[in-house]
C-alpha positions in Angstrom: -14.9 68.1 193.8 -12.3 67.0 196.2 -11.9 70.6 197.4 -15.6 70.8 198.1 -15.6 67.6 200.2 -12.6 68.9 202.1 -14.4 72.2 202.7 -17.5 70.4 204.0 -15.4 68.2 206.3 -13.6 71.3 207.6 -16.8 73.1 208.4 -18.2 70.0 210.1 -15.1 69.5 212.1 -15.0 73.2 213.2 -18.7 73.1 214.1 -18.1 70.0 216.2 -15.2 71.5 218.0 -17.1 74.8 218.7 -20.0 72.7 220.1 -17.7 70.9 222.5 -16.0 74.1 223.5 -19.4 75.7 224.3 -20.5 72.5 226.2 -17.4 72.7 228.4 -17.7 76.4 228.9 -21.3 76.1 229.9 -20.3 73.8 232.8 
């Protein structure tokens, strides 16, 4: 269960970072 939560957190964090990267790249 802990592993699943960690995986979800990792995916969320990665998605958030990619989003910021695209935002900065777009500018």
